[in-house]
All heavy atoms as a GROMACS GRO file, in nm:
protein
  543
    1MET      N    1   9.342  12.500  23.283
    1MET     CA    2   9.406  12.381  23.338
    1MET      C    3   9.401  12.386  23.490
    1MET      O    4   9.417  12.490  23.550
    1MET     CB    5   9.550  12.374  23.289
    1MET     CG    6   9.624  12.252  23.337
    1MET     SD    7   9.787  12.245  23.260
    1MET     CE    8   9.864  12.131  23.370
    2ALA      N    9   9.378  12.270  23.549
    2ALA     CA   10   9.372  12.262  23.695
    2ALA      C   11   9.512  12.284  23.753
    2ALA      O   12   9.613  12.253  23.690
    2ALA     CB   13   9.319  12.125  23.736
    3SER      N   14   9.516  12.341  23.871
    3SER     CA   15   9.645  12.375  23.930
    3SER      C   16   9.703  12.257  24.010
    3SER      O   17   9.632  12.166  24.049
    3SER     CB   18   9.629  12.496  24.022
    3SER     OG   19   9.544  12.463  24.130
    4ILE      N   20   9.833  12.264  24.030
    4ILE     CA   21   9.903  12.165  24.112
    4ILE      C   22   9.892  12.211  24.256
    4ILE      O   23   9.950  12.312  24.294
    4ILE     CB   24  10.051  12.153  24.070
    4ILE    CG1   25  10.063  12.109  23.924
    4ILE    CG2   26  10.125  12.059  24.162
    4ILE    CD1   27  10.009  11.971  23.895
    5GLU      N   28   9.813  12.139  24.337
    5GLU     CA   29   9.791  12.176  24.477
    5GLU      C   30   9.763  12.050  24.558
    5GLU      O   31   9.729  11.946  24.502
    5GLU     CB   32   9.674  12.273  24.489
    5GLU     CG   33   9.544  12.212  24.442
    5GLU     CD   34   9.430  12.311  24.433
    5GLU    OE1   35   9.451  12.430  24.458
    5GLU    OE2   36   9.318  12.266  24.402
    6ILE      N   37   9.777  12.060  24.688
    6ILE     CA   38   9.749  11.948  24.776
    6ILE      C   39   9.602  11.911  24.765
    6ILE      O   40   9.515  11.997  24.770
    6ILE     CB   41   9.788  11.983  24.921
    6ILE    CG1   42   9.940  11.999  24.931
    6ILE    CG2   43   9.738  11.876  25.018
    6ILE    CD1   44   9.990  12.044  25.065
    7GLY      N   45   9.575  11.781  24.747
    7GLY     CA   46   9.438  11.732  24.733
    7GLY      C   47   9.392  11.716  24.590
    7GLY      O   48   9.287  11.658  24.564
    8ARG      N   49   9.468  11.767  24.494
    8ARG     CA   50   9.429  11.758  24.352
    8ARG      C   51   9.445  11.614  24.303
    8ARG      O   52   9.546  11.549  24.326
    8ARG     CB   53   9.518  11.850  24.268
    8ARG     CG   54   9.493  11.845  24.120
    8ARG     CD   55   9.363  11.902  24.078
    8ARG     NE   56   9.351  12.041  24.120
    8ARG     CZ   57   9.237  12.110  24.114
    8ARG    NH1   58   9.127  12.053  24.071
    8ARG    NH2   59   9.235  12.235  24.153
    9VAL      N   60   9.343  11.563  24.237
    9VAL     CA   61   9.348  11.431  24.176
    9VAL      C   62   9.416  11.446  24.040
    9VAL      O   63   9.382  11.536  23.963
    9VAL     CB   64   9.208  11.371  24.161
    9VAL    CG1   65   9.214  11.236  24.090
    9VAL    CG2   66   9.141  11.356  24.297
   10CYS      N   67   9.512  11.359  24.012
   10CYS     CA   68   9.586  11.363  23.886
   10CYS      C   69   9.590  11.223  23.825
   10CYS      O   70   9.565  11.124  23.892
   10CYS     CB   71   9.730  11.410  23.909
   10CYS     SG   72   9.744  11.575  23.978
   11VAL      N   73   9.626  11.219  23.697
   11VAL     CA   74   9.651  11.093  23.628
   11VAL      C   75   9.798  11.092  23.591
   11VAL      O   76   9.848  11.188  23.531
   11VAL     CB   77   9.563  11.079  23.503
   11VAL    CG1   78   9.597  10.951  23.428
   11VAL    CG2   79   9.416  11.083  23.540
   12LYS      N   80   9.868  10.985  23.627
   12LYS     CA   81  10.010  10.974  23.591
   12LYS      C   82  10.022  10.950  23.441
   12LYS      O   83   9.946  10.872  23.384
   12LYS     CB   84  10.077  10.861  23.669
   12LYS     CG   85  10.086  10.894  23.818
   12LYS     CD   86  10.188  10.811  23.890
   12LYS     CE   87  10.326  10.850  23.847
   12LYS     NZ   88  10.431  10.780  23.918
   13THR      N   89  10.117  11.017  23.377
   13THR     CA   90  10.133  11.005  23.232
   13THR      C   91  10.261  10.935  23.191
   13THR      O   92  10.284  10.912  23.073
   13THR     CB   93  10.131  11.145  23.165
   13THR    OG1   94  10.236  11.223  23.220
   13THR    CG2   95   9.998  11.214  23.189
   14ALA      N   96  10.346  10.901  23.288
   14ALA     CA   97  10.473  10.837  23.256
   14ALA      C   98  10.506  10.732  23.362
   14ALA      O   99  10.455  10.736  23.472
   14ALA     CB  100  10.585  10.942  23.250
   15GLY      N  101  10.593  10.640  23.325
   15GLY     CA  102  10.637  10.538  23.418
   15GLY      C  103  10.547  10.416  23.420
   15GLY      O  104  10.449  10.407  23.346
   16ARG      N  105  10.578  10.323  23.509
   16ARG     CA  106  10.503  10.198  23.514
   16ARG      C  107  10.362  10.217  23.567
   16ARG      O  108  10.277  10.131  23.550
   16ARG     CB  109  10.577  10.094  23.597
   16ARG     CG  110  10.590  10.129  23.744
   16ARG     CD  111  10.656  10.017  23.822
   16ARG     NE  112  10.787   9.987  23.771
   16ARG     CZ  113  10.900  10.000  23.839
   16ARG    NH1  114  10.897  10.043  23.962
   16ARG    NH2  115  11.015   9.969  23.786
   17GLU      N  116  10.337  10.330  23.633
   17GLU     CA  117  10.203  10.358  23.686
   17GLU      C  118  10.123  10.452  23.594
   17GLU      O  119  10.022  10.508  23.636
   17GLU     CB  120  10.215  10.418  23.825
   17GLU     CG  121  10.278  10.321  23.924
   17GLU     CD  122  10.322  10.386  24.054
   17GLU    OE1  123  10.348  10.508  24.053
   17GLU    OE2  124  10.331  10.315  24.155
   18ALA      N  125  10.168  10.470  23.469
   18ALA     CA  126  10.099  10.559  23.374
   18ALA      C  127   9.953  10.517  23.358
   18ALA      O  128   9.922  10.399  23.349
   18ALA     CB  129  10.170  10.556  23.240
   19GLY      N  130   9.864  10.616  23.359
   19GLY     CA  131   9.722  10.590  23.345
   19GLY      C  132   9.649  10.574  23.477
   19GLY      O  133   9.526  10.570  23.479
   20GLU      N  134   9.722  10.564  23.587
   20GLU     CA  135   9.661  10.546  23.719
   20GLU      C  136   9.631  10.680  23.783
   20GLU      O  137   9.705  10.776  23.767
   20GLU     CB  138   9.755  10.465  23.811
   20GLU     CG  139   9.789  10.327  23.759
   20GLU     CD  140   9.672  10.231  23.761
   20GLU    OE1  141   9.572  10.258  23.830
   20GLU    OE2  142   9.682  10.130  23.689
   21LYS      N  143   9.520  10.686  23.860
   21LYS     CA  144   9.485  10.808  23.933
   21LYS      C  145   9.563  10.815  24.064
   21LYS      O  146   9.590  10.711  24.127
   21LYS     CB  147   9.336  10.810  23.965
   21LYS     CG  148   9.249  10.846  23.848
   21LYS     CD  149   9.106  10.866  23.893
   21LYS     CE  150   9.020  10.913  23.778
   21LYS     NZ  151   8.882  10.934  23.821
   22CYS      N  152   9.598  10.937  24.102
   22CYS     CA  153   9.668  10.959  24.228
   22CYS      C  154   9.626  11.095  24.284
   22CYS      O  155   9.561  11.173  24.217
   22CYS     CB  156   9.820  10.952  24.208
   22CYS     SG  157   9.884  11.073  24.091
   23VAL      N  158   9.664  11.119  24.409
   23VAL     CA  159   9.632  11.244  24.477
   23VAL      C  160   9.762  11.308  24.524
   23VAL      O  161   9.850  11.239  24.577
   23VAL     CB  162   9.540  11.220  24.599
   23VAL    CG1  163   9.513  11.348  24.674
   23VAL    CG2  164   9.410  11.155  24.556
   24ILE      N  165   9.775  11.439  24.506
   24ILE     CA  166   9.892  11.511  24.556
   24ILE      C  167   9.875  11.531  24.706
   24ILE      O  168   9.776  11.588  24.751
   24ILE     CB  169   9.907  11.647  24.486
   24ILE    CG1  170   9.931  11.627  24.336
   24ILE    CG2  171  10.021  11.728  24.549
   24ILE    CD1  172   9.930  11.754  24.255
   25VAL      N  173   9.972  11.481  24.785
   25VAL     CA  174   9.964  11.494  24.931
   25VAL      C  175  10.066  11.594  24.984
   25VAL      O  176  10.055  11.637  25.098
   25VAL     CB  177   9.981  11.358  25.002
   25VAL    CG1  178   9.862  11.268  24.972
   25VAL    CG2  179  10.110  11.289  24.964
   26GLU      N  180  10.165  11.632  24.902
   26GLU     CA  181  10.264  11.732  24.945
   26GLU      C  182  10.330  11.792  24.822
   26GLU      O  183  10.362  11.722  24.727
   26GLU     CB  184  10.370  11.667  25.034
   26GLU     CG  185  10.474  11.764  25.084
   26GLU     CD  186  10.582  11.699  25.169
   26GLU    OE1  187  10.570  11.580  25.202
   26GLU    OE2  188  10.678  11.769  25.200
   27VAL      N  189  10.349  11.924  24.824
   27VAL     CA  190  10.425  11.992  24.720
   27VAL      C  191  10.567  12.009  24.772
   27VAL      O  192  10.589  12.075  24.874
   27VAL     CB  193  10.362  12.129  24.685
   27VAL    CG1  194  10.448  12.202  24.583
   27VAL    CG2  195  10.220  12.112  24.634
   28ILE      N  196  10.664  11.944  24.706
   28ILE     CA  197  10.803  11.947  24.751
   28ILE      C  198  10.873  12.074  24.704
   28ILE      O  199  10.933  12.145  24.782
   28ILE     CB  200  10.878  11.820  24.704
   28ILE    CG1  201  10.809  11.696  24.766
   28ILE    CG2  202  11.025  11.827  24.740
   28ILE    CD1  203  10.856  11.565  24.711
   29ASP      N  204  10.867  12.102  24.574
   29ASP     CA  205  10.922  12.226  24.517
   29ASP      C  206  10.851  12.252  24.385
   29ASP      O  207  10.747  12.192  24.359
   29ASP     CB  208  11.075  12.220  24.503
   29ASP     CG  209  11.123  12.106  24.413
   29ASP    OD1  210  11.048  12.062  24.324
   29ASP    OD2  211  11.238  12.061  24.433
   30GLU      N  212  10.905  12.340  24.302
   30GLU     CA  213  10.836  12.376  24.179
   30GLU      C  214  10.833  12.265  24.075
   30GLU      O  215  10.759  12.273  23.978
   30GLU     CB  216  10.896  12.503  24.118
   30GLU     CG  217  11.039  12.491  24.069
   30GLU     CD  218  11.143  12.514  24.179
   30GLU    OE1  219  11.107  12.553  24.290
   30GLU    OE2  220  11.261  12.489  24.151
   31SER      N  221  10.912  12.159  24.095
   31SER     CA  222  10.918  12.051  23.998
   31SER      C  223  10.864  11.918  24.049
   31SER      O  224  10.832  11.830  23.969
   31SER     CB  225  11.062  12.029  23.951
   31SER     OG  226  11.111  12.144  23.888
   32PHE      N  227  10.857  11.900  24.180
   32PHE     CA  228  10.821  11.770  24.236
   32PHE      C  229  10.711  11.780  24.340
   32PHE      O  230  10.702  11.878  24.414
   32PHE     CB  231  10.944  11.704  24.300
   32PHE     CG  232  11.047  11.661  24.201
   32PHE    CD1  233  11.154  11.743  24.172
   32PHE    CD2  234  11.037  11.541  24.134
   32PHE    CE1  235  11.251  11.706  24.080
   32PHE    CE2  236  11.132  11.503  24.040
   32PHE     CZ  237  11.239  11.585  24.014
   33VAL      N  238  10.627  11.675  24.342
   33VAL     CA  239  10.523  11.661  24.443
   33VAL      C  240  10.527  11.518  24.495
   33VAL      O  241  10.586  11.430  24.432
   33VAL     CB  242  10.382  11.691  24.386
   33VAL    CG1  243  10.369  11.836  24.346
   33VAL    CG2  244  10.349  11.600  24.268
   34GLU      N  245  10.465  11.495  24.610
   34GLU     CA  246  10.450  11.360  24.662
   34GLU      C  247  10.307  11.317  24.633
   34GLU      O  248  10.212  11.390  24.658
   34GLU     CB  249  10.475  11.356  24.813
   34GLU     CG  250  10.471  11.216  24.870
   34GLU     CD  251  10.503  11.212  25.018
   34GLU    OE1  252  10.563  11.308  25.069
   34GLU    OE2  253  10.464  11.114  25.082
   35VAL      N  254  10.292  11.197  24.575
   35VAL     CA  255  10.160  11.147  24.537
   35VAL      C  256  10.134  11.012  24.602
   35VAL      O  257  10.227  10.941  24.642
   35VAL     CB  258  10.146  11.133  24.383
   35VAL    CG1  259  10.157  11.267  24.315
   35VAL    CG2  260  10.245  11.035  24.325
   36VAL      N  261  10.006  10.978  24.612
   36VAL     CA  262   9.963  10.847  24.660
   36VAL      C  263   9.833  10.812  24.589
   36VAL      O  264   9.757  10.900  24.550
   36VAL     CB  265   9.946  10.845  24.814
   36VAL    CG1  266   9.830  10.932  24.857
   36VAL    CG2  267   9.932  10.704  24.866
   37GLY      N  268   9.810  10.683  24.570
   37GLY     CA  269   9.687  10.639  24.506
   37GLY      C  270   9.661  10.494  24.539
   37GLY      O  271   9.743  10.427  24.601
   38THR      N  272   9.546  10.444  24.494
   38THR     CA  273   9.514  10.304  24.523
   38THR      C  274   9.610  10.209  24.451
   38THR      O  275   9.646  10.106  24.506
   38THR     CB  276   9.368  10.273  24.483
   38THR    OG1  277   9.348  10.313  24.348
   38THR    CG2  278   9.271  10.347  24.571
   39ASP      N  279   9.651  10.245  24.331
   39ASP     CA  280   9.746  10.162  24.255
   39ASP      C  281   9.879  10.234  24.233
   39ASP      O  282   9.959  10.194  24.150
   39ASP     CB  283   9.686  10.124  24.120
   39ASP     CG  284   9.564  10.036  24.134
   39ASP    OD1  285   9.564   9.952  24.226
   39ASP    OD2  286   9.468  10.053  24.056
   40VAL      N  287   9.901  10.344  24.308
   40VAL     CA  288  10.024  10.424  24.296
   40VAL      C  289  10.090  10.426  24.433
   40VAL      O  290  10.028  10.461  24.532
   40VAL     CB  291   9.993  10.569  24.250
   40VAL    CG1  292  10.119  10.653  24.247
   40VAL    CG2  293   9.926  10.568  24.114
   41LYS      N  294  10.218  10.389  24.436
   41LYS     CA  295  10.292  10.392  24.562
   41LYS      C  296  10.311  10.536  24.608
   41LYS      O  297  10.317  10.628  24.527
   41LYS     CB  298  10.429  10.327  24.545
   41LYS     CG  299  10.424  10.178  24.525
   41LYS     CD  300  10.563  10.122  24.518
   41LYS     CE  301  10.561   9.972  24.500
   41LYS     NZ  302  10.696   9.916  24.492
   42ASN      N  303  10.321  10.553  24.740
   42ASN     CA  304  10.347  10.685  24.798
   42ASN      C  305  10.491  10.722  24.761
   42ASN      O  306  10.586  10.666  24.813
   42ASN     CB  307  10.328  10.678  24.949
   42ASN     CG  308  10.338  10.814  25.014
   42ASN    OD1  309  10.349  10.915  24.945
   42ASN    ND2  310  10.335  10.816  25.144
   43ARG      N  311  10.504  10.817  24.666
   43ARG     CA  312  10.637  10.852  24.617
   43ARG      C  313  10.642  10.992  24.562
   43ARG      O  314  10.541  11.054  24.536
   43ARG     CB  315  10.682  10.753  24.510
   43ARG     CG  316  10.601  10.762  24.381
   43ARG     CD  317  10.658  10.678  24.271
   43ARG     NE  318  10.626  10.539  24.295
   43ARG     CZ  319  10.705  10.438  24.263
   43ARG    NH1  320  10.818  10.459  24.203
   43ARG    NH2  321  10.671  10.314  24.286
   44ARG      N  322  10.765  11.040  24.540
   44ARG     CA  323  10.789  11.168  24.476
   44ARG      C  324  10.766  11.154  24.327
   44ARG      O  325  10.800  11.051  24.268
   44ARG     CB  326  10.935  11.208  24.505
   44ARG     CG  327  10.970  11.348  24.466
   44ARG     CD  328  11.108  11.379  24.513
   44ARG     NE  329  11.202  11.345  24.408
   44ARG     CZ  330  11.317  11.406  24.388
   44ARG    NH1  331  11.356  11.500  24.470
   44ARG    NH2  332  11.395  11.373  24.290
   45CYS      N  333  10.709  11.257  24.266
   45CYS     CA  334  10.677  11.251  24.124
   45CYS      C  335  10.702  11.387  24.061
   45CYS      O  336  10.670  11.490  24.119
   45CYS     CB  337  10.530  11.210  24.106
   45CYS     SG  338  10.480  11.194  23.935
   46ASN      N  339  10.758  11.386  23.941
   46ASN     CA  340  10.778  11.508  23.864
   46ASN      C  341  10.642  11.558  23.816
   46ASN      O  342  10.562  11.481  23.764
   46ASN     CB  343  10.869  11.479  23.744
   46ASN     CG  344  10.914  11.604  23.672
   46ASN    OD1  345  10.837  11.697  23.653
   46ASN    ND2  346  11.038  11.603  23.631
   47ILE      N  347  10.614  11.688  23.833
   47ILE     CA  348  10.482  11.740  23.792
   47ILE      C  349  10.463  11.733  23.641
   47ILE      O  350  10.350  11.735  23.594
   47ILE     CB  351  10.458  11.884  23.843
   47ILE    CG1  352  10.559  11.982  23.786
   47ILE    CG2  353  10.455  11.888  23.994
   47ILE    CD1  354  10.525  12.127  23.814
   48ASN      N  355  10.571  11.721  23.565
   48ASN     CA  356  10.558  11.705  23.419
   48ASN      C  357  10.503  11.568  23.383
   48ASN      O  358  10.464  11.547  23.268
   48ASN     CB  359  10.694  11.726  23.351
   48ASN     CG  360  10.741  11.869  23.362
   48ASN    OD1  361  10.661  11.962  23.367
   48ASN    ND2  362  10.871  11.887  23.369
   49HIS      N  363  10.500  11.475  23.478
   49HIS     CA  364  10.449  11.340  23.455
   49HIS      C  365  10.308  11.324  23.511
   49HIS      O  366  10.259  11.211  23.523
   49HIS     CB  367  10.541  11.236  23.518
   49HIS     CG  368  10.678  11.237  23.460
   49HIS    ND1  369  10.786  11.179  23.522
   49HIS    CD2  370  10.727  11.291  23.345
   49HIS    CE1  371  10.895  11.197  23.448
   49HIS    NE2  372  10.861  11.265  23.340
   50LEU      N  373  10.241  11.435  23.542
   50LEU     CA  374  10.106  11.432  23.596
   50LEU      C  375  10.012  11.514  23.509
   50LEU      O  376  10.050  11.619  23.458
   50LEU     CB  377  10.103  11.490  23.738
   50LEU     CG  378  10.178  11.415  23.846
   50LEU    CD1  379  10.175  11.495  23.976
   50LEU    CD2  380  10.120  11.277  23.867
   51GLU      N  381   9.889  11.466  23.494
   51GLU     CA  382   9.784  11.540  23.426
   51GLU      C  383   9.675  11.569  23.529
   51GLU      O  384   9.601  11.479  23.567
   51GLU     CB  385   9.726  11.457  23.311
   51GLU     CG  386   9.621  11.528  23.229
   51GLU     CD  387   9.675  11.649  23.155
   51GLU    OE1  388   9.787  11.643  23.102
   51GLU    OE2  389   9.604  11.751  23.153
   52PRO      N  390   9.667  11.694  23.579
   52PRO     CA  391   9.567  11.725  23.682
   52PRO      C  392   9.425  11.713  23.628
   52PRO      O  393   9.400  11.742  23.510
   52PRO     CB  394   9.597  11.870  23.719
   52PRO     CG  395   9.725  11.905  23.652
   52PRO     CD  396   9.749  11.807  23.544
   53THR      N  397   9.332  11.671  23.713
   53THR     CA  398   9.191  11.666  23.678
   53THR      C  399   9.119  11.778  23.754
   53THR      O  400   9.180  11.848  23.834
   53THR     CB  401   9.129  11.530  23.716
   53THR    OG1  402   9.128  11.518  23.858
   53THR    CG2  403   9.207  11.413  23.655
   54ALA      N  404   8.990  11.790  23.732
   54ALA     CA  405   8.912  11.892  23.801
   54ALA      C  406   8.874  11.849  23.943
   54ALA      O  407   8.826  11.929  24.021
   54ALA     CB  408   8.786  11.923  23.722
   55ASP      N  409   8.898  11.722  23.977
   55ASP     CA  410   8.858  11.669  24.107
   55ASP      C  411   8.961  11.699  24.215
   55ASP      O  412   9.081  11.705  24.188
   55ASP     CB  413   8.839  11.517  24.100
   55ASP     CG  414   8.731  11.477  24.002
   55ASP    OD1  415   8.630  11.548  23.995
   55ASP    OD2  416   8.749  11.376  23.932
   56THR      N  417   8.912  11.715  24.338
   56THR     CA  418   8.999  11.726  24.456
   56THR      C  419   8.942  11.639  24.566
   56THR      O  420   8.823  11.608  24.567
   56THR     CB  421   9.009  11.872  24.508
   56THR    OG1  422   8.880  11.917  24.543
   56THR    CG2  423   9.072  11.964  24.405
   57VAL      N  424   9.029  11.599  24.659
   57VAL     CA  425   8.986  11.526  24.778
   57VAL      C  426   9.050  11.592  24.900
   57VAL      O  427   9.150  11.662  24.888
   57VAL     CB  428   9.025  11.376  24.773
   57VAL    CG1  429   8.956  11.306  24.659
   57VAL    CG2  430   9.175  11.358  24.762
   58GLU      N  431   8.990  11.570  25.015
   58GLU     CA  432   9.042  11.625  25.140
   58GLU      C  433   9.163  11.540  25.182
   58GLU      O  434   9.153  11.418  25.189
   58GLU     CB  435   8.934  11.620  25.248
   58GLU     CG  436   8.974  11.687  25.377
   58GLU     CD  437   8.992  11.837  25.363
   58GLU    OE1  438   8.919  11.900  25.283
   58GLU    OE2  439   9.080  11.891  25.430
   59VAL      N  440   9.275  11.606  25.208
   59VAL     CA  441   9.397  11.535  25.248
   59VAL      C  442   9.419  11.556  25.396
   59VAL      O  443   9.429  11.669  25.444
   59VAL     CB  444   9.519  11.585  25.168
   59VAL    CG1  445   9.646  11.522  25.220
   59VAL    CG2  446   9.502  11.555  25.021
   60SER      N  447   9.424  11.445  25.469
   60SER     CA  448   9.457  11.448  25.611
   60SER      C  449   9.589  11.374  25.627
   60SER      O  450   9.652  11.336  25.530
   60SER     CB  451   9.346  11.382  25.693
   60SER     OG  452   9.334  11.246  25.656
   61GLY      N  453   9.630  11.349  25.749
   61GLY     CA  454   9.754  11.277  25.772
   61GLY      C  455   9.743  11.128  25.745
   61GLY      O  456   9.842  11.058  25.742
   62ASP      N  457   9.621  11.079  25.723
   62ASP     CA  458   9.597  10.936  25.705
   62ASP      C  459   9.596  10.901  25.556
   62ASP      O  460   9.504  10.938  25.484
   62ASP     CB  461   9.464  10.898  25.770
   62ASP     CG  462   9.436  10.749  25.765
   62ASP    OD1  463   9.530  10.672  25.740
   62ASP    OD2  464   9.320  10.711  25.786
   63ILE      N  465   9.697  10.828  25.513
   63ILE     CA  466   9.710  10.789  25.371
   63ILE      C  467   9.592  10.699  25.329
   63ILE      O  468   9.541  10.710  25.219
   63ILE     CB  469   9.845  10.718  25.346
   63ILE    CG1  470   9.960  10.814  25.371
   63ILE    CG2  471   9.853  10.660  25.206
   63ILE    CD1  472   9.965  10.934  25.281
   64GLU      N  473   9.550  10.610  25.418
   64GLU     CA  474   9.440  10.519  25.384
   64GLU      C  475   9.311  10.596  25.361
   64GLU      O  476   9.230  10.560  25.276
   64GLU     CB  477   9.421  10.414  25.494
   64GLU     CG  478   9.538  10.316  25.504
   64GLU     CD  479   9.569  10.245  25.373
   64GLU    OE1  480   9.475  10.200  25.304
   64GLU    OE2  481   9.689  10.234  25.339
   65ALA      N  482   9.288  10.705  25.436
   65ALA     CA  483   9.168  10.788  25.416
   65ALA      C  484   9.174  10.856  25.280
   65ALA      O  485   9.071  10.870  25.213
   65ALA     CB  486   9.157  10.891  25.528
   66VAL      N  487   9.293  10.898  25.237
   66VAL     CA  488   9.309  10.960  25.105
   66VAL      C  489   9.278  10.858  24.996
   66VAL      O  490   9.208  10.888  24.900
   66VAL     CB  491   9.451  11.019  25.088
   66VAL    CG1  492   9.474  11.068  24.947
   66VAL    CG2  493   9.475  11.129  25.189
   67LYS      N  494   9.328  10.737  25.012
   67LYS     CA  495   9.300  10.631  24.914
   67LYS      C  496   9.151  10.600  24.906
   67LYS      O  497   9.097  10.582  24.799
   67LYS     CB  498   9.378  10.504  24.949
   67LYS     CG  499   9.527  10.515  24.926
   67LYS     CD  500   9.596  10.384  24.961
   67LYS     CE  501   9.744  10.392  24.941
   67LYS     NZ  502   9.811  10.264  24.972
   68ALA      N  503   9.084  10.598  25.022
   68ALA     CA  504   8.941  10.570  25.024
   68ALA      C  505   8.863  10.682  24.956
   68ALA      O  506   8.767  10.656  24.882
   68ALA     CB  507   8.893  10.553  25.169
   69ALA      N  508   8.904  10.807  24.978
   69ALA     CA  509   8.839  10.920  24.912
   69ALA      C  510   8.857  10.914  24.761
   69ALA      O  511   8.766  10.945  24.684
   69ALA     CB  512   8.894  11.052  24.967
   70LEU      N  513   8.975  10.870  24.717
   70LEU     CA  514   9.002  10.857  24.574
   70LEU      C  515   8.914  10.746  24.513
   70LEU      O  516   8.863  10.762  24.403
   70LEU     CB  517   9.150  10.827  24.551
   70LEU     CG  518   9.197  10.814  24.406
   70LEU    CD1  519   9.171  10.942  24.330
   70LEU    CD2  520   9.343  10.777  24.401
   71GLU      N  521   8.895  10.636  24.587
   71GLU     CA  522   8.812  10.526  24.539
   71GLU      C  523   8.667  10.571  24.520
   71GLU      O  524   8.598  10.522  24.433
   71GLU     CB  525   8.816  10.411  24.639
   71GLU     CG  526   8.938  10.325  24.631
   71GLU     CD  527   8.932  10.229  24.514
   71GLU    OE1  528   8.825  10.172  24.487
   71GLU    OE2  529   9.036  10.212  24.450
   72SER      N  530   8.621  10.665  24.604
   72SER     CA  531   8.481  10.705  24.600
   72SER      C  532   8.449  10.798  24.484
   72SER      O  533   8.332  10.829  24.459
   72SER     CB  534   8.442  10.772  24.732
   72SER     OG  535   8.507  10.896  24.746
   73LEU      N  536   8.550  10.845  24.411
   73LEU     CA  537   8.526  10.933  24.296
   73LEU      C  538   8.476  10.855  24.176
   73LEU      O  539   8.508  10.746  24.154
   73LEU     CB  540   8.654  11.010  24.258
   73LEU     CG  541   8.699  11.113  24.357
   73LEU    CD1  542   8.828  11.178  24.308
   73LEU    CD2  543   8.595  11.221  24.378
   0.00000   0.00000   0.00000
């Protein structure tokens, strides 16, 4: 299984954004991360509600650049 790390592309498995791809931009603690995606708001998310994929993207301070990198996958 892919690890929970900054830059890891995940698929949300719960909530109104279930099924959408997102990128981990910050690890808050052992249970929560901050995610962003093209159809996912920049928010805190429980790692139990994420399914990591094998893909990663480069995370910089620019949220729009992260979204563009996610679109290119």
